[in-house]
C-alpha positions as CSV (number, residue, x, y, z in Angstrom):
1,X,-37.2,-28.4,125.0
2,X,-37.0,-26.2,122.0
3,X,-39.7,-26.2,119.3
4,X,-39.3,-24.2,116.1
5,X,-42.2,-23.7,113.7
6,X,-42.7,-21.9,110.4
7,X,-43.8,-18.3,111.0
8,X,-47.5,-17.6,110.7
9,X,-49.2,-14.7,108.9
10,X,-49.5,-12.5,112.0
11,X,-45.9,-13.2,113.3
12,X,-43.4,-10.4,113.2
13,X,-39.6,-10.6,113.0
14,X,-38.1,-11.6,116.3
15,X,-41.3,-12.9,117.8
16,X,-40.5,-15.4,120.6
17,X,-42.9,-17.5,122.7
18,X,-41.7,-19.0,126.0
19,X,-43.7,-21.5,128.0
20,X,-42.9,-20.2,131.4
21,X,-44.9,-22.9,133.2
22,X,-42.8,-25.6,131.5
23,X,-39.6,-23.7,132.2
24,X,-40.5,-23.5,135.8
25,X,-41.2,-27.3,135.9
26,X,-37.7,-27.9,134.4
27,X,-36.2,-25.5,137.0
28,X,-37.9,-27.3,139.9
29,X,-36.7,-30.7,138.5
30,X,-33.2,-29.4,138.3
31,X,-33.4,-27.9,141.8
32,X,-34.6,-31.3,143.2
33,X,-31.3,-32.8,141.8
34,X,-29.1,-30.3,143.5
35,X,-27.7,-30.6,147.0
36,X,-29.0,-28.1,149.5
37,X,-26.7,-25.2,150.5
38,X,-24.5,-24.7,152.4
39,X,-22.2,-27.5,151.3
40,X,-19.2,-29.0,153.2
41,X,-17.3,-26.3,155.2
42,X,-20.2,-23.9,154.9
43,X,-19.3,-23.2,151.2
44,X,-21.9,-22.0,148.7
45,X,-19.7,-22.8,145.7
46,X,-16.7,-25.1,145.1
47,X,-13.5,-23.1,145.2
48,X,-11.6,-25.5,143.0
49,X,-13.6,-24.8,139.8
50,X,-11.6,-22.6,137.5
51,X,-13.2,-19.3,136.7
52,X,-12.3,-16.4,134.4
53,X,-12.8,-13.9,137.2
54,X,-12.2,-15.6,140.6
55,X,-14.2,-13.9,143.4
56,X,-12.6,-13.2,146.8
57,X,-12.4,-16.2,149.1
58,X,-15.2,-14.9,151.4
59,X,-17.6,-15.0,148.4
60,X,-17.5,-18.8,148.7
61,X,-18.9,-18.8,152.2
62,X,-22.6,-18.8,153.2
63,X,-23.6,-15.7,155.0
64,X,-25.5,-16.2,158.2
65,X,-28.8,-14.3,158.6
66,X,-27.9,-10.7,159.3
67,X,-24.3,-11.4,160.0
68,X,-20.9,-11.8,158.4
69,X,-19.9,-14.9,156.5
70,X,-19.4,-17.9,158.8
71,X,-16.0,-19.5,158.8
């Protein structure tokens, strides 16, 4: 949600206020809609999405705790 108001007398150029509590609530709502990682095949991101800079194939795998990526 974005709310724009007319500047007050004590406002300065570039003043911005962010409601971090509301932003955190929105983040938690978004996170509840996401599937938990890792996904199918132990992937952390889908390799079929086009990207400007494609990472190496091992960047798509979830790393096990303290070890190399699992395959």
